[in-house]
C-alpha positions as CSV (number, residue, x, y, z in Angstrom):
1,M,-4.5,-17.2,-18.1
2,D,-4.8,-15.5,-21.4
3,H,-2.5,-12.6,-22.4
4,S,-5.1,-9.9,-21.7
5,S,-5.6,-11.1,-18.1
6,A,-1.9,-11.0,-17.5
7,E,-1.7,-7.4,-18.8
8,V,-4.6,-6.4,-16.5
9,L,-2.8,-8.0,-13.6
10,A,0.5,-6.3,-14.5
11,E,-1.3,-2.9,-14.6
12,F,-3.0,-3.4,-11.3
13,P,-0.2,-2.1,-9.0
14,E,0.4,0.9,-11.2
15,R,-3.3,1.8,-11.1
16,G,-3.3,1.3,-7.4
17,L,-0.3,3.6,-6.9
18,H,-1.9,6.2,-9.1
19,W,-5.2,6.0,-7.1
20,A,-3.3,6.3,-3.7
21,K,-1.3,9.3,-5.0
22,E,-4.6,11.0,-6.0
23,Q,-6.2,10.3,-2.7
24,F,-3.1,11.6,-0.8
25,E,-3.1,14.8,-2.8
26,T,-6.8,15.3,-2.1
27,V,-6.4,14.8,1.6
28,L,-3.4,17.1,1.6
29,G,-5.4,19.8,-0.2
30,E,-8.4,19.5,2.2
31,T,-6.1,19.6,5.2
32,E,-4.3,22.7,3.9
33,H,-7.7,24.4,3.3
34,Y,-8.9,23.5,6.8
35,V,-5.7,24.8,8.4
36,R,-5.9,28.1,6.5
37,E,-9.5,28.6,7.6
38,K,-9.1,27.5,11.3
39,P,-5.4,28.0,12.3
40,A,-6.1,28.0,16.1
41,E,-8.1,24.7,16.0
42,S,-5.5,23.2,13.8
43,L,-2.7,24.1,16.1
44,L,-4.6,22.7,19.1
45,C,-5.4,19.4,17.2
46,A,-1.7,19.1,16.2
47,L,-0.6,19.6,19.9
48,V,-3.1,16.9,21.1
49,V,-2.1,14.4,18.4
50,G,1.6,15.1,19.1
51,Y,1.1,14.5,22.8
52,I,-0.8,11.3,22.2
53,L,1.8,10.0,19.7
54,N,4.5,10.9,22.2
55,R,2.9,8.7,24.9
56,L,2.3,5.7,22.6
57,P,5.0,3.1,22.3
58,V,5.4,3.9,18.6
59,G,8.7,1.9,18.3
60,R,7.1,-1.2,19.6
61,I,4.1,-0.8,17.4
62,L,6.2,-0.3,14.3
63,G,8.5,-3.2,15.3
64,G,5.4,-5.5,15.7
65,L,4.1,-4.4,12.3
66,F,7.5,-5.1,10.7
67,R,7.6,-8.6,12.2
68,L,4.1,-9.2,11.0
69,L,5.2,-8.1,7.5
70,I,8.1,-10.4,7.5
71,V,5.9,-13.4,8.5
72,A,3.3,-12.5,5.8
73,L,6.0,-11.9,3.2
74,R,7.0,-15.6,3.0
75,P,3.7,-17.0,1.9
76,A,3.3,-14.0,-0.5
77,I,6.6,-14.9,-2.1
78,L,5.6,-18.5,-2.4
79,I,2.3,-17.6,-4.0
80,Y,4.0,-15.3,-6.4
81,G,6.5,-18.0,-7.4
82,A,3.8,-20.5,-7.9
83,T,1.9,-18.1,-10.1
84,K,5.0,-17.4,-12.2
85,L,5.6,-21.2,-12.5
86,Y,2.0,-21.7,-13.6
87,Q,2.3,-19.0,-16.2
88,A,5.6,-20.5,-17.6
89,V,4.0,-23.9,-17.9
90,R,0.9,-22.5,-19.7
91,E,3.2,-20.6,-22.1
92,E,5.3,-23.7,-22.7
93,E,2.1,-25.7,-23.4
94,S,0.8,-23.1,-25.8
95,L,4.1,-23.0,-27.7
96,N,4.2,-26.8,-28.0
97,R,0.7,-26.9,-29.6
């Protein structure tokens, strides 16, 4: 990997976070506009969604997602470590030349 590729990879999470923040702000603005134009429909939708969420086993769903995250995190850490090792070896080779 050359230096420019490493910089692009390092900037990737920052750009993704910026994009997600922009999308969230856009959705929030559109939701606010919808609620201001149609307050009765918005209240009815909120009640229906609240009732459905109350009936769902949210704790079990979140617990399952957390366990899945823990299982997926181990290989991700391994891949990250292998990538860092590869970069260190490549840098060492380039310094020795």
